[in-house]
DSSP file (Angstrom, degrees, kcal/mol; ACC not computed):
  #  RESIDUE AA STRUCTURE BP1 BP2  ACC     N-H-->O    O-->H-N    N-H-->O    O-->H-N    TCO  KAPPA ALPHA  PHI   PSI    X-CA   Y-CA   Z-CA
    1    1 A Q              0   0    0      0, 0.0     2,-0.5     0, 0.0    24,-0.0   0.000 360.0 360.0 360.0 133.0    0.4   -8.4    6.9
    2    2 A L        +     0   0    0     24,-0.1     2,-0.3    22,-0.1    24,-0.2  -0.734 360.0 130.2 -86.3 124.3    4.0   -8.3    8.2
    3    3 A K  E     -A   25   0A   0     22,-1.8    22,-3.3    -2,-0.5     2,-0.4  -0.984  49.3-126.4-162.2 166.2    5.4   -4.8    8.2
    4    4 A V  E     -A   24   0A   0    101,-0.4     2,-0.4    -2,-0.3   103,-0.3  -0.967  23.3-160.0-120.8 143.6    7.2   -2.2   10.1
    5    5 A V  E     -A   23   0A   0     18,-2.2    18,-2.3    -2,-0.4     2,-0.2  -0.985   3.5-150.7-131.4 126.0    5.8    1.3   10.5
    6    6 A E  E     +A   22   0A   0     -2,-0.4     2,-0.3    16,-0.2    16,-0.2  -0.580  19.5 167.2 -91.8 156.2    7.8    4.4   11.5
    7    7 A S  E     +A   21   0A   0     14,-2.1    14,-2.5    -2,-0.2   102,-0.1  -0.967  40.7  69.4-154.6 166.4    6.4    7.5   13.3
    8    8 A G        +     0   0    0     -2,-0.3    11,-0.4     1,-0.3    14,-0.1   0.370  60.0 133.0 105.9  -4.2    7.7   10.6   15.0
    9    9 A G        +     0   0    0     12,-0.1     2,-0.3     9,-0.1    -1,-0.3  -0.176  22.9 118.7 -71.8 173.0    9.0   12.6   12.2
   10   10 A G  E     -d  111   0B   0    100,-0.9   102,-2.8    99,-0.1     2,-0.5  -0.989  61.0 -46.2 162.9-166.4    8.3   16.3   11.7
   11   11 A L  E     +d  112   0B   0     -2,-0.3     2,-0.3   100,-0.2   102,-0.2  -0.847  53.5 167.8-100.9 130.5    9.6   19.8   11.6
   12   12 A V  E     -d  113   0B   0    100,-2.6   102,-2.2    -2,-0.5     3,-0.1  -0.986  32.9-114.0-142.2 150.1   12.1   20.9   14.2
   13   13 A Q    >   -     0   0    0     -2,-0.3     3,-2.3   100,-0.2    72,-0.2  -0.451  50.3 -81.2 -79.0 155.4   14.4   23.9   14.5
   14   14 A P  T 3  S+     0   0    0      0, 0.0    72,-0.2     0, 0.0    -1,-0.1  -0.308 121.3  28.3 -54.7 137.8   18.2   23.5   14.4
   15   15 A G  T 3  S+     0   0    0     70,-3.6    69,-0.6     1,-0.3    71,-0.1   0.287 100.6 118.0  90.6  -9.6   19.5   22.3   17.8
   16   16 A G    <   -     0   0    0     -3,-2.3    69,-2.3    69,-0.3     2,-0.3  -0.085  56.1-124.0 -83.4-175.4   16.2   20.6   18.6
   17   17 A S        -     0   0    0     66,-0.2     2,-0.3    67,-0.2    66,-0.2  -0.930  19.5-178.0-132.4 152.3   15.3   17.0   19.2
   18   18 A L  E     - B   0  82A   0     64,-2.1    64,-3.1    -2,-0.3     2,-0.5  -0.980  16.0-145.7-143.6 154.9   13.0   14.3   17.8
   19   19 A R  E     - B   0  81A   0    -11,-0.4     2,-0.3    -2,-0.3    62,-0.2  -0.974  14.6-162.2-125.1 117.2   12.3   10.7   18.7
   20   20 A L  E     - B   0  80A   0     60,-2.8    60,-2.5    -2,-0.5     2,-0.4  -0.728   5.4-165.1 -95.7 147.3   11.5    8.3   15.9
   21   21 A S  E     -AB   7  79A   0    -14,-2.5   -14,-2.1    -2,-0.3     2,-0.4  -0.981   8.8-165.1-132.1 145.5    9.8    5.0   16.6
   22   22 A C  E     -AB   6  78A   0     56,-1.8    56,-2.1    -2,-0.4     2,-0.4  -0.985  10.8-169.3-132.4 121.2    9.4    1.9   14.4
   23   23 A V  E     -AB   5  77A   0    -18,-2.3   -18,-2.2    -2,-0.4     2,-0.3  -0.911  16.2-132.8-116.1 136.4    6.9   -0.8   15.4
   24   24 A A  E     -A    4   0A   0     52,-2.2     2,-0.5    -2,-0.4   -20,-0.2  -0.655  15.0-156.3 -86.6 141.9    6.5   -4.2   13.9
   25   25 A S  E    S+A    3   0A   0    -22,-3.3   -22,-1.8    -2,-0.3     3,-0.1  -0.973  74.1   4.3-120.0 120.2    3.1   -5.5   12.9
   26   26 A G  S    S+     0   0    0     -2,-0.5     2,-0.3   -24,-0.2   -24,-0.1   0.409 123.6  47.2  92.5  -2.8    2.5   -9.2   12.7
   27   27 A F  S    S-     0   0    0    -24,-0.2     2,-0.4    49,-0.1    -1,-0.1  -0.979  81.4-102.5-159.6 168.0    5.9  -10.4   14.0
   28   28 A S        -     0   0    0     -2,-0.3     3,-0.4     1,-0.1    -3,-0.1  -0.778  10.1-153.1-100.5 141.7    8.4   -9.8   16.8
   29   29 A L    >   +     0   0    0     -2,-0.4     3,-1.5     1,-0.2    -1,-0.1   0.381  66.1 111.1 -86.0   3.8   11.6   -7.8   16.3
   30   30 A K  T 3  S+     0   0    0      1,-0.3    -1,-0.2    43,-0.1    47,-0.0   0.833  85.2  29.3 -52.7 -43.8   13.3   -9.8   19.1
   31   31 A Y  T 3  S+     0   0    0     -3,-0.4    -1,-0.3     2,-0.1     2,-0.2   0.352 100.2 106.6-101.8   6.2   15.8  -11.7   16.9
   32   32 A Y    <   -     0   0    0     -3,-1.5     2,-0.4    20,-0.1    67,-0.2  -0.592  69.3-127.0 -88.9 144.8   16.2   -9.1   14.2
   33   33 A A  E     -E   98   0B   0     65,-2.9    65,-2.7    -2,-0.2     2,-0.4  -0.778  37.8-156.2 -79.3 133.6   19.1   -6.8   13.5
   34   34 A L  E     +EF  97  51B   0     17,-2.6    17,-2.8    -2,-0.4     2,-0.3  -0.874  17.3 173.4-122.3 146.3   17.6   -3.4   13.3
   35   35 A G  E     -EF  96  50B   0     61,-2.5    61,-2.6    -2,-0.4     2,-0.5  -0.992  25.4-138.8-148.6 156.2   18.7   -0.2   11.7
   36   36 A W  E     -EF  95  49B   0     13,-2.8    12,-2.8    -2,-0.3    13,-1.6  -0.976  26.4-178.7-113.6 130.3   17.7    3.3   10.9
   37   37 A F  E     -EF  94  47B   0     57,-3.0    57,-2.8    -2,-0.5     2,-0.3  -0.791   7.2-160.0-119.2 163.0   18.5    4.7    7.4
   38   38 A R  E     -EF  93  46B   0      8,-2.6     8,-2.8    -2,-0.3     2,-0.4  -0.995   6.6-162.6-144.6 153.4   18.0    8.1    5.9
   39   39 A Q  E     -E   92   0B   0     53,-2.1    53,-2.2    -2,-0.3     6,-0.2  -0.953   7.3-163.5-138.6 117.2   17.8    9.5    2.4
   40   40 A A    >   -     0   0    0      4,-0.4     3,-2.3    -2,-0.4    51,-0.1  -0.616  45.5 -75.6 -92.2 157.5   18.1   13.2    1.6
   41   41 A P  T 3  S+     0   0    0      0, 0.0    -1,-0.1     0, 0.0     3,-0.1  -0.280 118.9   6.9 -55.1 129.2   17.0   14.6   -1.8
   42   42 A G  T 3  S+     0   0    0      1,-0.3     2,-0.3    -3,-0.1    -3,-0.0   0.547 113.0 101.0  77.5   7.0   19.6   13.8   -4.4
   43   43 A K  S <  S-     0   0    0     -3,-2.3    -1,-0.3     1,-0.0     2,-0.1  -0.833  75.2-102.1-123.5 160.7   21.6   11.6   -2.1
   44   44 A F        -     0   0    0     -2,-0.3    -4,-0.4     1,-0.1     2,-0.3  -0.405  46.2 -95.4 -74.2 155.8   21.9    7.8   -1.6
   45   45 A R        -     0   0    0     -6,-0.2     2,-0.3    -2,-0.1    -6,-0.2  -0.555  48.5-167.9 -70.0 134.5   20.3    6.1    1.3
   46   46 A E  E     -F   38   0B   0     -8,-2.8    -8,-2.6    -2,-0.3     2,-0.4  -0.945  22.9-119.6-128.7 148.2   22.7    5.8    4.2
   47   47 A E  E     +F   37   0B   0     -2,-0.3   -10,-0.3   -10,-0.2     3,-0.1  -0.728  28.4 175.5 -85.0 131.6   22.6    3.9    7.4
   48   48 A V  E     +     0   0B   0    -12,-2.8    12,-2.1    -2,-0.4     2,-0.3   0.703  64.0   4.5-107.2 -26.9   22.8    6.2   10.5
   49   49 A A  E     -FG  36  59B   0    -13,-1.6   -13,-2.8    10,-0.2    -1,-0.4  -0.987  57.9-175.6-158.3 147.6   22.4    3.7   13.3
   50   50 A S  E     -FG  35  58B   0      8,-2.3     8,-1.9    -2,-0.3     2,-0.4  -0.983   7.3-163.4-143.6 155.7   22.1    0.0   13.9
   51   51 A I  E     -FG  34  57B   0    -17,-2.8   -17,-2.6    -2,-0.3     6,-0.2  -0.984  16.9-140.7-141.8 128.6   21.5   -2.3   16.9
   52   52 A S    >   -     0   0    0      4,-2.8     3,-1.4    -2,-0.4   -20,-0.1  -0.229  34.0 -98.3 -81.5 173.2   22.1   -6.1   16.9
   53   53 A E  T 3  S+     0   0    0      1,-0.3   -21,-0.1   -22,-0.2    -1,-0.1   0.871 126.7  51.2 -56.6 -36.6   20.1   -8.8   18.4
   54   54 A G  T 3  S-     0   0    0    -23,-0.1    -1,-0.3     2,-0.1   -21,-0.0   0.511 124.3-102.3 -82.9  -4.5   22.4   -8.7   21.4
   55   55 A G    <   +     0   0    0     -3,-1.4     2,-0.2     1,-0.3    -2,-0.1   0.423  69.6 147.1 101.2  -1.2   22.1   -4.9   21.8
   56   56 A G        -     0   0    0     -5,-0.1    -4,-2.8     1,-0.0    -1,-0.3  -0.474  32.0-155.1 -68.5 139.4   25.4   -3.8   20.2
   57   57 A T  E     -G   51   0B   0     -6,-0.2     2,-0.3    -2,-0.2    -6,-0.2  -0.811  16.3-174.5-119.7 156.7   25.1   -0.5   18.5
   58   58 A D  E     -G   50   0B   0     -8,-1.9    -8,-2.3    -2,-0.3     2,-0.3  -0.990   7.5-165.6-147.2 146.7   26.9    1.3   15.7
   59   59 A Y  E     -G   49   0B   0     -2,-0.3   -10,-0.2   -10,-0.2     2,-0.1  -0.964  27.2-107.9-135.9 148.7   26.5    4.8   14.4
   60   60 A A    >>  -     0   0    0    -12,-2.1     3,-1.7    -2,-0.3     4,-1.1  -0.457  37.6-116.9 -66.0 148.1   27.5    6.8   11.3
   61   61 A D  T 34 S+     0   0    0      1,-0.3     3,-0.4     2,-0.2    -1,-0.1   0.845 112.5  63.5 -57.1 -33.6   30.2    9.3   12.2
   62   62 A S  T 34 S+     0   0    0      1,-0.2    -1,-0.3     3,-0.0   -14,-0.1   0.681 113.2  32.0 -68.1 -17.3   27.9   12.2   11.3
   63   63 A V  T X> S+     0   0    0     -3,-1.7     3,-2.4   -15,-0.2     4,-2.2   0.454  82.9 129.6-119.5  -3.2   25.5   11.3   14.1
   64   64 A K  T 3< S+     0   0    0     -4,-1.1     4,-0.1    -3,-0.4   -15,-0.0  -0.280  80.7  15.2 -57.4 133.8   27.8    9.9   16.8
   65   65 A G  T 34 S+     0   0    0      2,-0.4    -1,-0.3     1,-0.1     3,-0.1   0.308 125.8  60.4  85.2  -9.5   27.1   11.5   20.1
   66   66 A R  T <4 S+     0   0    0     -3,-2.4    17,-1.8     1,-0.2     2,-0.3   0.697  96.3  54.0-116.6 -34.3   23.8   13.0   18.9
   67   67 A F  E  <  -C   82   0A   0     -4,-2.2    -2,-0.4    15,-0.2     2,-0.4  -0.799  58.9-168.5-107.6 146.9   21.7   10.0   18.0
   68   68 A T  E     -C   81   0A   0     13,-2.3    13,-3.1    -2,-0.3     2,-0.4  -0.988   5.9-157.9-136.2 126.3   20.8    7.0   20.2
   69   69 A I  E     +C   80   0A   0     -2,-0.4     2,-0.3    11,-0.2    11,-0.2  -0.865  19.9 170.9-103.4 135.5   19.2    3.8   18.9
   70   70 A T  E     -C   79   0A   0      9,-1.9     9,-2.8    -2,-0.4     2,-0.3  -0.972  27.4-127.4-141.0 154.8   17.4    1.5   21.4
   71   71 A R  E     -C   78   0A   0     -2,-0.3     7,-0.2     7,-0.2     3,-0.1  -0.764   7.9-161.4 -97.4 149.5   15.1   -1.5   21.4
   72   72 A D  E >>> -C   77   0A   0      5,-2.9     5,-1.8    -2,-0.3     3,-1.1  -0.788  10.3-179.4-125.4  86.9   11.8   -1.6   23.2
   73   73 A P  G >45S+     0   0    0      0, 0.0     3,-0.8     0, 0.0   -44,-0.1   0.840  77.7  60.9 -58.9 -34.6   11.1   -5.4   23.5
   74   74 A A  G 345S+     0   0    0      1,-0.3    -2,-0.0    -3,-0.1    -3,-0.0   0.838 116.8  31.4 -62.7 -31.4    7.7   -4.8   25.2
   75   75 A K  G <45S-     0   0    0     -3,-1.1   -51,-0.3     2,-0.1    -1,-0.3   0.355 105.8-122.6-105.5   4.2    6.4   -3.0   22.2
   76   76 A S  T <<5S+     0   0    0     -3,-0.8   -52,-2.2    -4,-0.7     2,-0.3   0.962  71.3 130.5  48.2  55.9    8.4   -4.9   19.6
   77   77 A A  E   < -BC  23  72A   0     -5,-1.8    -5,-2.9   -54,-0.2     2,-0.4  -0.885  53.6-147.0-136.0 162.0    9.8   -1.5   18.5
   78   78 A V  E     -BC  22  71A   0    -56,-2.1   -56,-1.8    -2,-0.3     2,-0.3  -1.000  20.9-159.7-131.0 135.1   13.1    0.2   17.8
   79   79 A N  E     -BC  21  70A   0     -9,-2.8    -9,-1.9    -2,-0.4     2,-0.4  -0.789  11.7-155.7-116.4 155.4   13.5    3.9   18.6
   80   80 A L  E     -BC  20  69A   0    -60,-2.5   -60,-2.8    -2,-0.3     2,-0.6  -0.938   8.4-160.8-131.6 110.3   15.9    6.6   17.4
   81   81 A E  E     -BC  19  68A   0    -13,-3.1   -13,-2.3    -2,-0.4     2,-0.5  -0.807  12.2-167.1 -89.6 123.4   16.5    9.5   19.7
   82   82 A M  E     +BC  18  67A   0    -64,-3.1   -64,-2.1    -2,-0.6     2,-0.3  -0.955   9.9 174.0-119.8 120.6   17.9   12.5   17.8
   83   83 A N        +     0   0    0    -17,-1.8   -66,-0.2    -2,-0.5   -67,-0.2  -0.786  58.1  24.0-120.7 164.1   19.4   15.5   19.5
   84   84 A S  S    S-     0   0    0    -69,-0.6    -1,-0.2    -2,-0.3   -67,-0.2   0.900  82.6-163.9  49.4  48.2   21.3   18.6   18.4
   85   85 A L        -     0   0    0    -69,-2.3   -70,-3.6    -3,-0.2   -69,-0.3  -0.306   8.8-166.0 -67.0 144.2   19.7   18.3   15.0
   86   86 A T    >   -     0   0    0    -72,-0.2     3,-2.0   -71,-0.1     4,-0.2  -0.779  39.1-100.8-122.4 169.5   21.1   20.3   12.1
   87   87 A I  G >  S+     0   0    0      1,-0.3     3,-1.5    -2,-0.3    26,-0.3   0.784 119.6  67.0 -62.5 -24.6   19.8   21.1    8.7
   88   88 A N  G 3  S+     0   0    0      1,-0.3    -1,-0.3   -48,-0.0   -48,-0.0   0.618  89.4  65.2 -71.6 -10.6   22.1   18.3    7.3
   89   89 A D  G <  S+     0   0    0     -3,-2.0     2,-0.3     2,-0.0    -1,-0.3   0.502  72.1 119.8 -86.5  -4.9   19.9   15.8    9.2
   90   90 A T    <   +     0   0    0     -3,-1.5     2,-0.3    -4,-0.2    22,-0.2  -0.454  42.4 104.9 -63.6 124.4   16.9   16.7    7.0
   91   91 A A  E    S- H   0 111B   0     20,-2.0    20,-2.8    -2,-0.3     2,-0.5  -0.969  76.3 -79.7-178.6 171.0   15.8   13.5    5.2
   92   92 A V  E     -EH  39 110B   0    -53,-2.2   -53,-2.1    -2,-0.3     2,-0.4  -0.871  48.0-146.5 -89.6 128.5   13.3   10.7    5.0
   93   93 A Y  E     -EH  38 109B   0     16,-3.0    16,-2.1    -2,-0.5     2,-0.4  -0.836  14.2-165.8-104.0 132.4   14.1    8.2    7.8
   94   94 A Y  E     -E   37   0B   0    -57,-2.8   -57,-3.0    -2,-0.4     2,-0.4  -0.912  13.5-139.7-121.0 143.0   13.5    4.5    7.3
   95   95 A C  E     -E   36   0B   0     -2,-0.4    11,-1.9   -59,-0.2     2,-0.4  -0.796  20.5-167.9 -96.1 141.8   13.4    1.6    9.6
   96   96 A N  E     -EI  35 105B   0    -61,-2.6   -61,-2.5    -2,-0.4     2,-0.4  -0.997   8.5-171.6-134.6 136.3   15.0   -1.7    8.6
   97   97 A A  E     -EI  34 104B   0      7,-2.1     7,-2.4    -2,-0.4     2,-0.4  -0.996   9.0-176.5-128.7 130.0   14.7   -5.2   10.1
   98   98 A Q  E     +EI  33 103B   0    -65,-2.7   -65,-2.9    -2,-0.4     2,-0.3  -0.983  14.8 160.4-131.6 136.8   16.8   -8.1    9.0
   99   99 A L  E >   - I   0 102B   0      3,-2.6     3,-2.5    -2,-0.4     2,-0.2  -0.797  69.1 -55.4-153.3 108.7   16.9  -11.8   10.0
  100  100 A G  T 3  S-     0   0    0      1,-0.3    -1,-0.1    -2,-0.3   -68,-0.0  -0.400 124.2 -12.6  58.8-124.1   18.5  -14.3    7.7
  101  101 A G  T 3  S+     0   0    0     -2,-0.2     2,-0.5    -3,-0.1    -1,-0.3   0.353 118.1  96.7 -89.7   7.2   16.7  -14.0    4.4
  102  102 A F  E <   +I   99   0B   0     -3,-2.5    -3,-2.6     2,-0.0     2,-0.4  -0.828  46.1 168.9-101.5 134.8   13.9  -11.8    5.8
  103  103 A E  E     -I   98   0B   0     -2,-0.5     2,-0.4    -5,-0.2    -5,-0.2  -0.992  11.0-169.6-145.8 135.4   14.1   -8.1    5.5
  104  104 A Y  E     -I   97   0B   0     -7,-2.4    -7,-2.1    -2,-0.4     2,-0.4  -0.978   1.4-167.9-128.4 139.3   11.5   -5.4    6.1
  105  105 A W  E     -I   96   0B   0     -2,-0.4  -101,-0.4    -9,-0.2    -9,-0.2  -0.960  16.7-135.0-120.9 142.0   11.5   -1.7    5.3
  106  106 A G        -     0   0    0    -11,-1.9  -101,-0.2    -2,-0.4     3,-0.1  -0.306  28.8-107.3 -82.7 177.8    9.1    0.9    6.6
  107  107 A Q        -     0   0    0   -103,-0.3  -102,-0.1     1,-0.2   -13,-0.1   0.598  63.1-114.0 -83.8 -11.7    7.5    3.5    4.4
  108  108 A G        -     0   0    0    -13,-0.1     2,-0.4     1,-0.1   -14,-0.2   0.090  17.3-124.5  96.3 151.1    9.7    6.3    5.9
  109  109 A T  E     - H   0  93B   0    -16,-2.1   -16,-3.0  -102,-0.1     2,-0.3  -0.999  25.2-121.4-135.3 134.1    9.0    9.3    8.0
  110  110 A Q  E     - H   0  92B   0     -2,-0.4  -100,-0.9   -18,-0.2     2,-0.5  -0.564  22.7-171.0 -81.1 130.4   10.1   12.8    7.0
  111  111 A V  E     -dH  10  91B   0    -20,-2.8   -20,-2.0    -2,-0.3     2,-0.5  -0.987   6.1-176.2-117.9 121.6   12.4   14.8    9.3
  112  112 A T  E     -d   11   0B   0   -102,-2.8  -100,-2.6    -2,-0.5     2,-0.6  -0.974   9.3-166.0-122.1 122.3   12.9   18.4    8.4
  113  113 A V  E     +d   12   0B   0     -2,-0.5     2,-0.3   -26,-0.3  -100,-0.2  -0.927  32.4 137.6-108.5 114.3   15.3   20.6   10.3
  114  114 A S              0   0    0   -102,-2.2    -2,-0.1    -2,-0.6   -28,-0.0  -0.996 360.0 360.0-156.8 147.4   14.7   24.3    9.5
  115  115 A S              0   0    0     -2,-0.3  -102,-0.1  -102,-0.2    -1,-0.1   0.424 360.0 360.0 -93.6 360.0   14.5   27.6   11.2
């Protein structure tokens, strides 16, 4: 079965850090455009970071300077390093992979920032 699976979410205090990972199963992410999205309760899903096939990155203004998206070709994975977390970062985080007419979403991983 072709899918992407996220991991690395959890509970962290404000100011803390987490590293999310998304691994592809059954296919390679090499040529895919990749993104991390999040959805907080009562809010629309928003894209927080993306990385193109060529390695170009883009970030939502709310996470610039705090989040870093990277590819791990050896593991066919995409990672999201999150630093200086605030309570506003609390959400379910989803991995997305797109290539032409193919698109995959993970099941999501919960990130909760709370003291």
